[in-house]
VEXMI-199589 format. One record per residue: residue in three letters; residue number from 1; x, y, z of N, C-alpha, C in turn. Coordinates in Angstrom, 2 decimals. Layout:
# residues N
+------+------+---------+---------+---------+---------+----------+---------+---------+---------+---------+
: resn : resi :  n.east : n.north :    n.up : ca.east : ca.north :   ca.up :  c.east : c.north :    c.up :
+------+------+---------+---------+---------+---------+----------+---------+---------+---------+---------+
:  ALA :  NUM :       X :       Y :       Z :       X :        Y :       Z :       X :       Y :       Z :
...
+------+------+---------+---------+---------+---------+----------+---------+---------+---------+---------+
***
This chain:
# residues 182
+------+------+---------+---------+---------+---------+----------+---------+---------+---------+---------+
: resn : resi :  n.east : n.north :    n.up : ca.east : ca.north :   ca.up :  c.east : c.north :    c.up :
+------+------+---------+---------+---------+---------+----------+---------+---------+---------+---------+
:  MET :    1 :  -39.22 :  -12.63 :  -22.89 :  -37.94 :   -12.35 :  -22.28 :  -36.88 :  -12.35 :  -23.38 :
:  ASP :    2 :  -36.02 :  -11.34 :  -23.38 :  -35.00 :   -11.23 :  -24.41 :  -33.87 :  -12.24 :  -24.16 :
:  PRO :    3 :  -33.09 :  -12.57 :  -25.20 :  -32.03 :   -13.60 :  -25.07 :  -30.97 :  -13.25 :  -24.01 :
:  ALA :    4 :  -30.63 :  -11.98 :  -23.86 :  -29.62 :   -11.59 :  -22.87 :  -30.11 :  -11.87 :  -21.45 :
:  SER :    5 :  -31.38 :  -11.57 :  -21.18 :  -31.95 :   -11.83 :  -19.86 :  -32.03 :  -13.33 :  -19.58 :
:  GLU :    6 :  -32.40 :  -14.09 :  -20.61 :  -32.47 :   -15.54 :  -20.45 :  -31.08 :  -16.12 :  -20.12 :
:  GLU :    7 :  -30.07 :  -15.65 :  -20.83 :  -28.71 :   -16.13 :  -20.59 :  -28.25 :  -15.76 :  -19.18 :
:  LEU :    8 :  -28.55 :  -14.55 :  -18.74 :  -28.18 :   -14.09 :  -17.41 :  -28.88 :  -14.94 :  -16.34 :
:  GLU :    9 :  -30.14 :  -15.23 :  -16.55 :  -30.89 :   -16.05 :  -15.61 :  -30.34 :  -17.47 :  -15.58 :
:  ARG :   10 :  -29.99 :  -18.02 :  -16.74 :  -29.44 :   -19.37 :  -16.81 :  -28.12 :  -19.46 :  -16.04 :
:  ARG :   11 :  -27.26 :  -18.48 :  -16.24 :  -25.97 :   -18.46 :  -15.53 :  -26.17 :  -18.29 :  -14.02 :
:  SER :   12 :  -27.12 :  -17.47 :  -13.65 :  -27.40 :   -17.26 :  -12.23 :  -27.88 :  -18.55 :  -11.57 :
:  ARG :   13 :  -28.78 :  -19.28 :  -12.25 :  -29.26 :   -20.55 :  -11.72 :  -28.11 :  -21.56 :  -11.58 :
:  TYR :   14 :  -27.23 :  -21.58 :  -12.57 :  -26.09 :   -22.50 :  -12.55 :  -25.17 :  -22.19 :  -11.36 :
:  LEU :   15 :  -24.83 :  -20.92 :  -11.16 :  -23.95 :   -20.55 :  -10.05 :  -24.61 :  -20.83 :   -8.70 :
:  SER :   16 :  -25.90 :  -20.58 :   -8.60 :  -26.63 :   -20.86 :   -7.36 :  -26.61 :  -22.35 :   -7.04 :
:  ALA :   17 :  -26.79 :  -23.17 :   -8.07 :  -26.74 :   -24.62 :   -7.87 :  -25.36 :  -25.05 :   -7.40 :
:  LEU :   18 :  -24.31 :  -24.46 :   -7.96 :  -22.95 :   -24.77 :   -7.53 :  -22.74 :  -24.42 :   -6.07 :
:  VAL :   19 :  -23.23 :  -23.25 :   -5.67 :  -23.08 :   -22.82 :   -4.28 :  -23.82 :  -23.77 :   -3.36 :
:  ARG :   20 :  -25.04 :  -24.14 :   -3.72 :  -25.82 :   -25.05 :   -2.89 :  -25.11 :  -26.40 :   -2.74 :
:  ARG :   21 :  -24.58 :  -26.93 :   -3.84 :  -23.86 :   -28.21 :   -3.78 :  -22.62 :  -28.08 :   -2.92 :
:  THR :   22 :  -21.93 :  -26.96 :   -3.03 :  -20.71 :   -26.75 :   -2.24 :  -21.05 :  -26.68 :   -0.76 :
:  ARG :   23 :  -22.12 :  -26.03 :   -0.41 :  -22.52 :   -25.91 :    1.00 :  -22.94 :  -27.27 :    1.57 :
:  LEU :   24 :  -23.62 :  -28.10 :    0.74 :  -24.13 :   -29.37 :    1.22 :  -23.05 :  -30.44 :    1.25 :
:  ALA :   25 :  -22.10 :  -30.37 :    0.34 :  -21.05 :   -31.39 :    0.26 :  -20.12 :  -31.28 :    1.45 :
:  ASP :   26 :  -19.46 :  -32.38 :    1.74 :  -18.47 :   -32.37 :    2.81 :  -17.31 :  -31.48 :    2.41 :
:  PRO :   27 :  -16.80 :  -30.68 :    3.34 :  -15.66 :   -29.83 :    3.01 :  -14.43 :  -30.70 :    2.75 :
:  PRO :   28 :  -13.52 :  -30.24 :    1.88 :  -12.31 :   -31.02 :    1.60 :  -11.49 :  -31.22 :    2.87 :
:  GLN :   29 :  -10.85 :  -32.37 :    2.95 :  -10.04 :   -32.68 :    4.11 :   -8.78 :  -31.82 :    4.10 :
:  PRO :   30 :   -8.34 :  -31.35 :    5.26 :   -7.12 :   -30.54 :    5.30 :   -5.91 :  -31.36 :    4.91 :
:  GLU :   31 :   -4.93 :  -30.67 :    4.32 :   -3.70 :   -31.34 :    3.93 :   -2.92 :  -31.71 :    5.18 :
:  PRO :   32 :   -2.28 :  -32.89 :    5.18 :   -1.50 :   -33.25 :    6.35 :   -0.30 :  -32.33 :    6.49 :
:  GLU :   33 :   -0.07 :  -31.89 :    7.71 :    1.01 :   -30.94 :    7.97 :    2.30 :  -31.72 :    8.24 :
:  PRO :   34 :    3.41 :  -31.37 :    7.57 :    4.65 :   -32.08 :    7.83 :    5.09 :  -31.88 :    9.27 :
:  GLU :   35 :    5.57 :  -32.96 :    9.88 :    5.95 :   -32.88 :   11.28 :    7.32 :  -32.25 :   11.42 :
:  VAL :   36 :    7.41 :  -31.25 :   12.28 :    8.65 :   -30.55 :   12.56 :    8.81 :  -30.51 :   14.07 :
:  ALA :   37 :   10.02 :  -30.76 :   14.53 :   10.26 :   -30.74 :   15.97 :   10.00 :  -29.36 :   16.54 :
:  GLU :   38 :    9.54 :  -29.30 :   17.79 :    9.22 :   -28.02 :   18.43 :   10.43 :  -27.09 :   18.47 :
:  GLU :   39 :   11.64 :  -27.67 :   18.70 :   12.84 :   -26.83 :   18.76 :   13.11 :  -26.20 :   17.40 :
:  ALA :   40 :   12.90 :  -26.97 :   16.33 :   13.14 :   -26.44 :   14.99 :   12.16 :  -25.32 :   14.68 :
:  LYS :   41 :   10.90 :  -25.50 :   15.12 :    9.91 :   -24.44 :   14.92 :   10.32 :  -23.17 :   15.64 :
:  ALA :   42 :   10.72 :  -23.31 :   16.89 :   11.08 :   -22.14 :   17.68 :   12.30 :  -21.44 :   17.10 :
:  ASP :   43 :   13.27 :  -22.20 :   16.57 :   14.46 :   -21.59 :   15.99 :   14.15 :  -20.88 :   14.68 :
:  ALA :   44 :   13.19 :  -21.41 :   13.91 :   12.91 :   -20.85 :   12.59 :   12.04 :  -19.60 :   12.64 :
:  VAL :   45 :   11.32 :  -19.37 :   13.73 :   10.40 :   -18.25 :   13.83 :   11.16 :  -16.95 :   14.11 :
:  GLU :   46 :   10.69 :  -15.87 :   13.50 :   11.31 :   -14.57 :   13.74 :   11.05 :  -14.14 :   15.18 :
:  PRO :   47 :   11.96 :  -13.35 :   15.78 :   11.79 :   -12.94 :   17.17 :   10.47 :  -12.23 :   17.44 :
:  GLY :   48 :   10.02 :  -11.39 :   16.53 :    8.76 :   -10.65 :   16.73 :    7.57 :  -11.58 :   16.83 :
:  LEU :   49 :    7.61 :  -12.68 :   16.05 :    6.51 :   -13.61 :   16.07 :    6.52 :  -14.45 :   17.34 :
:  LYS :   50 :    7.70 :  -14.78 :   17.86 :    7.77 :   -15.51 :   19.12 :    7.12 :  -14.69 :   20.23 :
:  ALA :   51 :    7.44 :  -13.42 :   20.28 :    6.87 :   -12.54 :   21.31 :    5.36 :  -12.46 :   21.16 :
:  ALA :   52 :    4.87 :  -12.38 :   19.94 :    3.43 :   -12.30 :   19.71 :    2.75 :  -13.57 :   20.20 :
:  ALA :   53 :    3.38 :  -14.72 :   19.97 :    2.78 :   -15.97 :   20.43 :    2.72 :  -16.01 :   21.95 :
:  ARG :   54 :    3.77 :  -15.53 :   22.61 :    3.78 :   -15.53 :   24.07 :    2.71 :  -14.59 :   24.63 :
:  VAL :   55 :    2.55 :  -13.44 :   24.01 :    1.54 :   -12.49 :   24.49 :    0.16 :  -13.12 :   24.40 :
:  GLY :   56 :   -0.15 :  -13.79 :   23.27 :   -1.45 :   -14.42 :   23.09 :   -1.69 :  -15.51 :   24.11 :
:  GLU :   57 :   -0.64 :  -16.30 :   24.43 :   -0.81 :   -17.37 :   25.39 :   -1.01 :  -16.82 :   26.80 :
:  GLY :   58 :   -0.32 :  -15.75 :   27.13 :   -0.41 :   -15.18 :   28.47 :   -1.79 :  -14.63 :   28.77 :
:  LYS :   59 :   -2.43 :  -14.04 :   27.76 :   -3.76 :   -13.47 :   27.98 :   -4.83 :  -14.54 :   28.00 :
:  GLY :   60 :   -4.54 :  -15.66 :   27.34 :   -5.52 :   -16.75 :   27.35 :   -6.63 :  -16.55 :   26.34 :
:  GLY :   61 :   -6.56 :  -15.54 :   25.49 :   -7.59 :   -15.33 :   24.49 :   -7.42 :  -16.30 :   23.34 :
:  LYS :   62 :   -8.48 :  -17.05 :   22.99 :   -8.37 :   -18.05 :   21.94 :   -8.10 :  -17.41 :   20.59 :
:  GLU :   63 :   -8.75 :  -16.29 :   20.30 :   -8.55 :   -15.64 :   19.01 :   -7.12 :  -15.14 :   18.86 :
:  GLU :   64 :   -6.62 :  -14.47 :   19.88 :   -5.25 :   -13.94 :   19.82 :   -4.25 :  -15.08 :   19.73 :
:  GLU :   65 :   -4.49 :  -16.14 :   20.48 :   -3.58 :   -17.27 :   20.46 :   -3.60 :  -17.93 :   19.09 :
:  GLY :   66 :   -4.79 :  -18.09 :   18.52 :   -4.92 :   -18.69 :   17.19 :   -4.23 :  -17.86 :   16.13 :
:  GLU :   67 :   -4.39 :  -16.54 :   16.19 :   -3.75 :   -15.66 :   15.22 :   -2.24 :  -15.71 :   15.36 :
:  ALA :   68 :   -1.75 :  -15.73 :   16.60 :   -0.31 :   -15.78 :   16.82 :    0.26 :  -17.09 :   16.30 :
:  LYS :   69 :   -0.45 :  -18.19 :   16.55 :    0.02 :   -19.48 :   16.06 :   -0.02 :  -19.52 :   14.54 :
:  ALA :   70 :   -1.04 :  -18.93 :   13.94 :   -1.13 :   -18.90 :   12.49 :    0.04 :  -18.10 :   11.90 :
:  LYS :   71 :    0.37 :  -16.97 :   12.53 :    1.50 :   -16.17 :   12.06 :    2.80 :  -16.96 :   12.18 :
:  GLU :   72 :    2.93 :  -17.66 :   13.30 :    4.15 :   -18.45 :   13.54 :    4.28 :  -19.54 :   12.48 :
:  ARG :   73 :    3.20 :  -20.26 :   12.23 :    3.24 :   -21.33 :   11.24 :    3.53 :  -20.78 :    9.85 :
:  ALA :   74 :    2.91 :  -19.64 :    9.53 :    3.15 :   -19.03 :    8.22 :    4.61 :  -18.66 :    8.04 :
:  ALA :   75 :    5.22 :  -18.12 :    9.08 :    6.63 :   -17.74 :    9.00 :    7.53 :  -18.96 :    8.86 :
:  VAL :   76 :    7.21 :  -20.03 :    9.59 :    8.00 :   -21.25 :    9.51 :    7.92 :  -21.84 :    8.11 :
:  LYS :   77 :    6.71 :  -21.94 :    7.57 :    6.54 :   -22.50 :    6.24 :    7.19 :  -21.63 :    5.19 :
:  ALA :   78 :    7.06 :  -20.33 :    5.35 :    7.65 :   -19.42 :    4.38 :    9.15 :  -19.60 :    4.32 :
:  LYS :   79 :    9.78 :  -19.74 :    5.47 :   11.23 :   -19.90 :    5.49 :   11.63 :  -21.27 :    4.97 :
:  ALA :   80 :   10.81 :  -22.29 :    5.22 :   11.13 :   -23.63 :    4.75 :   11.01 :  -23.72 :    3.23 :
:  LYS :   81 :   10.02 :  -23.06 :    2.66 :    9.80 :   -23.12 :    1.22 :   10.83 :  -22.31 :    0.44 :
:  GLY :   82 :   11.16 :  -21.15 :    0.90 :   12.08 :   -20.28 :    0.18 :   13.52 :  -20.63 :    0.54 :
:  GLU :   83 :   14.02 :  -21.76 :    0.01 :   15.34 :   -22.24 :    0.40 :   16.43 :  -21.24 :    0.02 :
:  GLY :   84 :   16.48 :  -20.84 :   -1.25 :   17.53 :   -19.94 :   -1.69 :   17.22 :  -18.50 :   -1.30 :
:  ARG :   85 :   15.98 :  -18.15 :   -1.34 :   15.55 :   -16.79 :   -1.08 :   14.60 :  -16.79 :    0.10 :
:  LYS :   86 :   14.87 :  -15.98 :    1.08 :   14.00 :   -15.93 :    2.25 :   12.73 :  -15.17 :    1.91 :
:  VAL :   87 :   11.61 :  -15.78 :    2.19 :   10.30 :   -15.19 :    1.95 :    9.57 :  -15.16 :    3.27 :
:  ALA :   88 :    9.19 :  -13.98 :    3.73 :    8.48 :   -13.85 :    5.00 :    6.99 :  -13.71 :    4.75 :
:  ALA :   89 :    6.19 :  -14.50 :    5.45 :    4.73 :   -14.43 :    5.32 :    4.13 :  -14.10 :    6.68 :
:  CYS :   90 :    3.09 :  -13.27 :    6.66 :    2.45 :   -12.87 :    7.91 :    0.95 :  -12.70 :    7.69 :
:  VAL :   91 :    0.15 :  -13.40 :    8.49 :   -1.30 :   -13.27 :    8.41 :   -1.69 :  -12.02 :    9.18 :
:  ARG :   92 :   -2.36 :  -11.09 :    8.51 :   -2.75 :    -9.82 :    9.13 :   -4.14 :   -9.89 :    9.76 :
:  ALA :   93 :   -5.10 :  -10.47 :    9.04 :   -6.47 :   -10.62 :    9.55 :   -7.08 :  -11.85 :    8.88 :
:  ALA :   94 :   -7.89 :  -12.58 :    9.64 :   -8.45 :   -13.80 :    9.07 :   -9.80 :  -14.15 :    9.69 :
:  ASP :   95 :  -10.69 :  -14.60 :    8.83 :  -11.94 :   -15.24 :    9.23 :  -12.02 :  -16.46 :    8.31 :
:  MET :   96 :  -11.11 :  -17.41 :    8.57 :  -10.97 :   -18.56 :    7.69 :  -10.36 :  -19.71 :    8.49 :
:  ALA :   97 :  -10.74 :  -20.91 :    8.16 :  -10.19 :   -22.10 :    8.83 :   -8.68 :  -22.19 :    8.57 :
:  LEU :   98 :   -7.95 :  -22.70 :    9.55 :   -6.49 :   -22.80 :    9.42 :   -6.02 :  -23.60 :    8.21 :
:  PRO :   99 :   -6.66 :  -24.73 :    7.85 :   -6.18 :   -25.45 :    6.66 :   -6.27 :  -24.60 :    5.39 :
:  LEU :  100 :   -7.33 :  -23.80 :    5.28 :   -7.47 :   -22.92 :    4.11 :   -6.42 :  -21.82 :    4.16 :
:  GLN :  101 :   -6.16 :  -21.27 :    5.35 :   -5.13 :   -20.24 :    5.49 :   -3.77 :  -20.81 :    5.07 :
:  ARG :  102 :   -3.46 :  -22.00 :    5.56 :   -2.18 :   -22.62 :    5.22 :   -2.05 :  -22.81 :    3.72 :
:  ARG :  103 :   -3.12 :  -23.26 :    3.09 :   -3.10 :   -23.49 :    1.64 :   -2.84 :  -22.19 :    0.89 :
:  ALA :  104 :   -3.54 :  -21.13 :    1.29 :   -3.37 :   -19.83 :    0.61 :   -1.95 :  -19.31 :    0.78 :
:  VAL :  105 :   -1.44 :  -19.38 :    2.00 :   -0.07 :   -18.89 :    2.25 :    0.94 :  -19.73 :    1.48 :
:  ARG :  106 :    0.74 :  -21.05 :    1.46 :    1.68 :   -21.92 :    0.75 :    1.69 :  -21.60 :   -0.74 :
:  ILE :  107 :    0.52 :  -21.44 :   -1.34 :    0.44 :   -21.12 :   -2.77 :    1.12 :  -19.79 :   -3.05 :
:  ALA :  108 :    0.84 :  -18.79 :   -2.22 :    1.43 :   -17.46 :   -2.42 :    2.94 :  -17.49 :   -2.26 :
:  VAL :  109 :    3.44 :  -18.17 :   -1.23 :    4.88 :   -18.24 :   -1.00 :    5.57 :  -18.94 :   -2.15 :
:  GLU :  110 :    5.01 :  -20.05 :   -2.60 :    5.61 :   -20.78 :   -3.72 :    5.62 :  -19.92 :   -4.98 :
:  ALA :  111 :    4.53 :  -19.21 :   -5.23 :    4.45 :   -18.37 :   -6.43 :    5.45 :  -17.22 :   -6.37 :
:  VAL :  112 :    5.55 :  -16.56 :   -5.22 :    6.47 :   -15.43 :   -5.07 :    7.91 :  -15.92 :   -5.19 :
:  ALA :  113 :    8.22 :  -17.06 :   -4.59 :    9.58 :   -17.59 :   -4.64 :    9.95 :  -18.01 :   -6.06 :
:  ALA :  114 :    8.97 :  -18.46 :   -6.84 :    9.24 :   -18.93 :   -8.20 :    9.38 :  -17.78 :   -9.20 :
:  MET :  115 :    8.84 :  -16.62 :   -8.89 :    8.89 :   -15.49 :   -9.83 :   10.15 :  -14.65 :   -9.60 :
:  PRO :  116 :   10.95 :  -14.45 :  -10.64 :   12.11 :   -13.56 :  -10.48 :   11.67 :  -12.12 :  -10.22 :
:  ARG :  117 :   10.59 :  -11.72 :  -10.86 :   10.00 :   -10.39 :  -10.66 :    8.52 :  -10.60 :  -10.37 :
:  LEU :  118 :    8.03 :  -10.02 :   -9.30 :    6.66 :   -10.24 :   -8.87 :    5.65 :   -9.81 :   -9.93 :
:  GLU :  119 :    4.75 :  -10.71 :  -10.26 :    3.64 :   -10.40 :  -11.17 :    2.35 :  -10.55 :  -10.37 :
:  THR :  120 :    1.80 :   -9.41 :   -9.95 :    0.65 :    -9.43 :   -9.05 :   -0.57 :  -10.09 :   -9.69 :
:  LYS :  121 :   -0.77 :   -9.84 :  -10.98 :   -1.93 :   -10.43 :  -11.67 :   -1.85 :  -11.95 :  -11.69 :
:  ARG :  122 :   -0.66 :  -12.45 :  -11.94 :   -0.45 :   -13.90 :  -12.00 :   -0.66 :  -14.54 :  -10.63 :
:  LEU :  123 :   -0.18 :  -13.88 :   -9.60 :   -0.36 :   -14.38 :   -8.23 :   -1.84 :  -14.40 :   -7.85 :
:  ALA :  124 :   -2.54 :  -13.33 :   -8.16 :   -3.98 :   -13.26 :   -7.86 :   -4.75 :  -14.35 :   -8.61 :
:  LEU :  125 :   -4.40 :  -14.56 :   -9.87 :   -5.07 :   -15.58 :  -10.68 :   -4.81 :  -16.97 :  -10.11 :
:  ALA :  126 :   -3.57 :  -17.24 :   -9.70 :   -3.24 :   -18.56 :   -9.14 :   -4.05 :  -18.84 :   -7.88 :
:  LEU :  127 :   -4.14 :  -17.87 :   -6.98 :   -4.90 :   -18.06 :   -5.74 :   -6.39 :  -18.23 :   -6.02 :
:  LYS :  128 :   -6.95 :  -17.33 :   -6.83 :   -8.38 :   -17.40 :   -7.13 :   -8.75 :  -18.71 :   -7.80 :
:  LYS :  129 :   -7.96 :  -19.10 :   -8.80 :   -8.26 :   -20.32 :   -9.54 :   -8.21 :  -21.55 :   -8.63 :
:  ASP :  130 :   -7.19 :  -21.63 :   -7.79 :   -7.05 :   -22.76 :   -6.88 :   -8.23 :  -22.84 :   -5.92 :
:  PHE :  131 :   -8.59 :  -21.70 :   -5.33 :   -9.69 :   -21.71 :   -4.35 :  -11.04 :  -21.93 :   -5.03 :
:  ASP :  132 :  -11.23 :  -21.41 :   -6.23 :  -12.48 :   -21.66 :   -6.97 :  -12.65 :  -23.15 :   -7.26 :
:  THR :  133 :  -11.59 :  -23.80 :   -7.71 :  -11.71 :   -25.21 :   -8.07 :  -11.80 :  -26.11 :   -6.83 :
:  THR :  134 :  -11.10 :  -25.76 :   -5.77 :  -11.08 :   -26.61 :   -4.57 :  -12.29 :  -26.38 :   -3.67 :
:  TYR :  135 :  -12.65 :  -25.12 :   -3.43 :  -13.68 :   -24.81 :   -2.44 :  -14.96 :  -24.22 :   -3.01 :
:  GLY :  136 :  -15.12 :  -24.24 :   -4.31 :  -16.34 :   -23.72 :   -4.92 :  -16.16 :  -22.31 :   -5.45 :
:  PRO :  137 :  -17.18 :  -21.79 :   -6.15 :  -17.04 :   -20.51 :   -6.85 :  -17.13 :  -19.28 :   -5.95 :
:  ALA :  138 :  -16.89 :  -18.16 :   -6.58 :  -17.05 :   -16.81 :   -6.01 :  -15.94 :  -16.41 :   -5.05 :
:  TRP :  139 :  -14.69 :  -16.82 :   -5.32 :  -13.54 :   -16.33 :   -4.56 :  -12.97 :  -15.13 :   -5.30 :
:  HIS :  140 :  -12.49 :  -14.16 :   -4.55 :  -11.91 :   -12.95 :   -5.12 :  -10.53 :  -12.74 :   -4.50 :
:  CYS :  141 :   -9.59 :  -12.23 :   -5.30 :   -8.24 :   -12.04 :   -4.80 :   -7.70 :  -10.70 :   -5.29 :
:  ILE :  142 :   -7.19 :   -9.91 :   -4.35 :   -6.59 :    -8.62 :   -4.65 :   -5.15 :   -8.68 :   -4.16 :
:  VAL :  143 :   -4.20 :   -8.34 :   -5.04 :   -2.78 :    -8.41 :   -4.71 :   -2.13 :   -7.09 :   -5.06 :
:  GLY :  144 :   -1.32 :   -6.56 :   -4.15 :   -0.61 :    -5.32 :   -4.44 :    0.22 :   -4.84 :   -3.27 :
:  THR :  145 :    0.96 :   -3.79 :   -3.52 :    1.79 :    -3.22 :   -2.45 :    1.07 :   -2.10 :   -1.73 :
:  SER :  146 :    0.05 :   -1.52 :   -2.35 :   -0.69 :    -0.44 :   -1.74 :   -2.12 :   -0.42 :   -2.29 :
:  PHE :  147 :   -3.07 :   -0.79 :   -1.46 :   -4.47 :    -0.71 :   -1.87 :   -5.35 :   -0.61 :   -0.63 :
:  GLY :  148 :   -6.50 :   -0.05 :   -0.82 :   -7.48 :     0.02 :    0.24 :   -8.66 :   -0.85 :   -0.13 :
:  SER :  149 :   -9.36 :   -1.34 :    0.84 :  -10.52 :    -2.18 :    0.52 :  -11.53 :   -2.14 :    1.66 :
:  TYR :  150 :  -12.73 :   -2.42 :    1.31 :  -13.81 :    -2.57 :    2.28 :  -14.77 :   -3.54 :    1.63 :
:  VAL :  151 :  -14.76 :   -4.81 :    2.06 :  -15.51 :    -5.84 :    1.36 :  -16.47 :   -6.55 :    2.31 :
:  THR :  152 :  -17.49 :   -7.14 :    1.72 :  -18.40 :    -8.01 :    2.45 :  -18.08 :   -9.42 :    2.02 :
:  HIS :  153 :  -17.85 :  -10.31 :    2.97 :  -17.45 :   -11.67 :    2.63 :  -18.37 :  -12.68 :    3.28 :
:  SER :  154 :  -18.35 :  -13.89 :    2.75 :  -19.11 :   -14.99 :    3.35 :  -18.43 :  -15.41 :    4.64 :
:  LEU :  155 :  -19.21 :  -15.92 :    5.56 :  -18.69 :   -16.36 :    6.85 :  -17.61 :  -17.43 :    6.64 :
:  GLY :  156 :  -16.45 :  -17.21 :    7.25 :  -15.35 :   -18.17 :    7.14 :  -14.59 :  -18.07 :    5.83 :
:  GLY :  157 :  -14.74 :  -16.96 :    5.12 :  -14.10 :   -16.85 :    3.82 :  -13.34 :  -15.55 :    3.63 :
:  PHE :  158 :  -12.48 :  -15.19 :    4.59 :  -11.72 :   -13.94 :    4.47 :  -10.30 :  -14.15 :    4.99 :
:  LEU :  159 :   -9.32 :  -13.71 :    4.21 :   -7.93 :   -13.79 :    4.63 :   -7.16 :  -12.61 :    4.06 :
:  TYR :  160 :   -6.46 :  -11.89 :    4.94 :   -5.60 :   -10.79 :    4.52 :   -4.22 :  -11.08 :    5.08 :
:  PHE :  161 :   -3.25 :  -11.26 :    4.19 :   -1.91 :   -11.59 :    4.62 :   -0.88 :  -10.95 :    3.70 :
:  SER :  162 :    0.38 :  -11.03 :    4.12 :    1.44 :   -10.47 :    3.30 :    2.53 :  -11.51 :    3.10 :
:  VAL :  163 :    3.15 :  -11.44 :    1.93 :    4.29 :   -12.27 :    1.60 :    5.35 :  -11.30 :    1.08 :
:  ASP :  164 :    6.46 :  -11.21 :    1.79 :    7.48 :   -10.20 :    1.53 :    6.81 :   -8.83 :    1.64 :
:  LYS :  165 :    6.87 :   -8.03 :    0.58 :    6.28 :    -6.68 :    0.65 :    4.95 :   -6.57 :   -0.06 :
:  VAL :  166 :    4.43 :   -7.68 :   -0.54 :    3.15 :    -7.67 :   -1.24 :    2.05 :   -8.13 :   -0.30 :
:  HIS :  167 :    0.92 :   -7.44 :   -0.34 :   -0.24 :    -7.77 :    0.50 :   -1.30 :   -8.46 :   -0.35 :
:  ILE :  168 :   -1.96 :   -9.44 :    0.25 :   -2.93 :   -10.25 :   -0.48 :   -4.23 :  -10.30 :    0.31 :
:  LEU :  169 :   -5.32 :   -9.99 :   -0.38 :   -6.65 :   -10.07 :    0.19 :   -7.40 :  -11.14 :   -0.57 :
:  LEU :  170 :   -7.82 :  -12.19 :    0.11 :   -8.54 :   -13.30 :   -0.49 :   -9.86 :  -13.45 :    0.26 :
:  PHE :  171 :  -10.97 :  -13.38 :   -0.47 :  -12.26 :   -13.50 :    0.20 :  -13.28 :  -14.15 :   -0.71 :
:  ARG :  172 :  -14.34 :  -14.66 :   -0.09 :  -15.40 :   -15.34 :   -0.82 :  -16.72 :  -14.60 :   -0.62 :
:  THR :  173 :  -17.50 :  -14.55 :   -1.68 :  -18.84 :   -13.98 :   -1.58 :  -19.87 :  -15.04 :   -1.96 :
:  ALA :  174 :  -21.07 :  -14.87 :   -1.48 :  -22.15 :   -15.80 :   -1.81 :  -22.74 :  -15.42 :   -3.16 :
:  VAL :  175 :  -23.06 :  -16.39 :   -3.95 :  -23.69 :   -16.16 :   -5.24 :  -25.15 :  -16.50 :   -5.09 :
:  GLU :  176 :  -26.00 :  -15.53 :   -5.26 :  -27.43 :   -15.72 :   -5.12 :  -28.11 :  -15.51 :   -6.48 :
:  PRO :  177 :  -29.18 :  -16.23 :   -6.75 :  -29.88 :   -16.02 :   -8.02 :  -30.55 :  -14.64 :   -8.08 :
:  ILE :  178 :  -30.63 :  -14.11 :   -9.25 :  -31.26 :   -12.81 :   -9.46 :  -32.76 :  -13.02 :   -9.53 :
:  ALA :  179 :  -33.49 :  -12.27 :   -8.71 :  -34.96 :   -12.38 :   -8.71 :  -35.51 :  -11.78 :   -9.99 :
:  GLN :  180 :  -36.42 :  -12.47 :  -10.62 :  -37.00 :   -12.02 :  -11.89 :  -38.19 :  -11.10 :  -11.63 :
:  PRO :  181 :  -38.16 :   -9.84 :  -12.12 :  -39.32 :    -8.95 :  -11.93 :  -40.52 :   -9.45 :  -12.72 :
:  GLN :  182 :  -41.71 :   -9.31 :  -12.12 :  -42.91 :    -9.83 :  -12.79 :  -43.86 :   -8.76 :  -13.17 :
+------+------+---------+---------+---------+---------+----------+---------+---------+---------+---------+
***
């Protein structure tokens, strides 16, 4: 076996072991959510999001209700974080636990609010690096104002949201070892 193949196989085994350990280990505990009065939440939410939450509740669909609540929370947090500058966040599509969604939106909102001029590469790196270190390897992040995508993601590892006018796609893929031909 040549040295390049050996190195590739070694790296593949290492990543597979990381994935296995991540799957077996207890998931990180969600961050405690700051308590805000219901009236303050309702006042801080944009009118469009209030209507979306009501529609979801009226139909009784758990998915629609969950998405509407996630959008509402994202908007509240976005407005709370961007004190001087209003930053609007909206979850477009998600197959991810709410604590992970909150973390991603919080990181993105803080990064966008801190940058005088948006640097998409820096934002993508910040999200990917944080999720790789916290939740294990193989997270991917695409940031931009106009892009198309069609991706395959691991179960519970997909989030598509927007912060201001920038759209963010964050997803996880499984890392599997490469089978050695014999």
